[in-house]
N, C-alpha and C positions, 0 to 999 in steps of 0.2 A: 389583317389576320396575323401577319408576321410580327407586328408590334405586340399583339396580345401574347403570342408564344414567347417572345423575348421577355416581356414583363413577368410572365408566369415563371420562367426559369430563373430570372433574376430574383424574384420573390422567394423561390425555393432555395436558391443559394444563400439567401440571407436568413430565412426562417429555420430551415432544417438544422444547420449547425447550432443555432441558438437554442432551438427546442431540445436537441439531443444533449447539449451542455447543461441546460436546466434540469432535464430528466436525470442525468448522471449525478448532478449535485444533490438533487432531491433524494435519490437512492442512497448516496453516501451518507447524507445527514440522517436519513431514516434508519440506516443500518447502525450508525454510531449512536443514535438515540436509544437503541436497544441495549446499550451498555448500562443504562440506568437500572436494568433489572438486577445488576450486581449489588445495588444498594439495599440496605435493610428494608423490610416490608413496611415499616412505619413511615419511612421516607417516601416510599413509592406511593403510598396513599396520599400523602401531601402533594407530591409532584403530579399525581393523576388529576387532582383538583385544579392545579395551576400548571397545566401543560404548556411548557415553553419549548417551542421547536428549536432544536440546535443545542439544547442543554447537554445532550449526550456527547456532542463534539467537545464541549468544555470539559466534561467528565473524563472522556477518553484522553484528552490532552493532559489533564491532571495526572491520570494513571501513568501515561508515558513518561512525563517529567519525573514522577516519583520513582518509577522503576529505574530510569536513567540515573537519577541522583544516587540511588542505592548501589547500582551496578558500577558506578564510577569510583567508589571508595574501596579501601583495602579489603574490608570484610565482604563486600559485594562481589569483588573480583574473585575472591576465594570460593564463594558460594557458586558463582557462575562456572568456574573451572570444575568444581565437584559435580554440578548438575550436567555439564557438558560430558564429563567422563561417564556418568551413569547412562545418559541417553545414547552415547556411542556404543554401549554394550548390548542394546536391545536390537535384535536382528533386522526387523523390517523398518523400524523407526530410524535406525542408524543411517540407512541409505537416503531416506527422505530428508532427515535433519541435516546431514552433511551437505547435500546438494543445495538446500535452501540457505544454509549458513554461508556457504561459499559465495553464492550469488549476492546475498545481503551484505556480506563483508566487502565484496567488490564494489557494490553500488554505494554503500554508505561509508567508504573508507575516508579517513581524515585527510589523506593526501589530495583528494578531490580529482584524481587523474583517471578515474574509471571511465573507460570507453571514450577516450579523447582522440584516439588515432584510428583511422580506417585503413585496413589492409586488404589486399586481394589474395585469396587463397584458392587453391585448386581443390574443390570439393563439390559435390559428393562423389564424383568420378573423374578420372583423368580427362582433361580437355574442357571441363565445366568449371567456370570460375565464379566465386561468390565473394561478396564484400563482407568482411567481418570487422567489428569494432573492438579494439584492445586498449 
């Protein structure tokens, strides 16, 4: 009976992470496939007949690369600066946008040093220590 229990838990330790990983990947690909709705309706009819799973991933990648290419040149940087200034004037949107932008700038910085060092800080109250990454 002990061997059966050991085998059961060993099987769970192998299958559960694999199943969750496959489920998350399926969810991500399914979500990215919804970007195909951005295409003109004539293209959607053709794609509906020839449903290719994961085509939305390629479409999303193409969008990201295109936006990145535009944002990297002089005109794109000017447009982004103008759009950033407009968004920062909208009261509720300003707080959300500023927070998300700060986190994304830290995570995707070109220096690649985001969250490389762990430090010990005294938080949330005196005597309580928490590890933070800087």
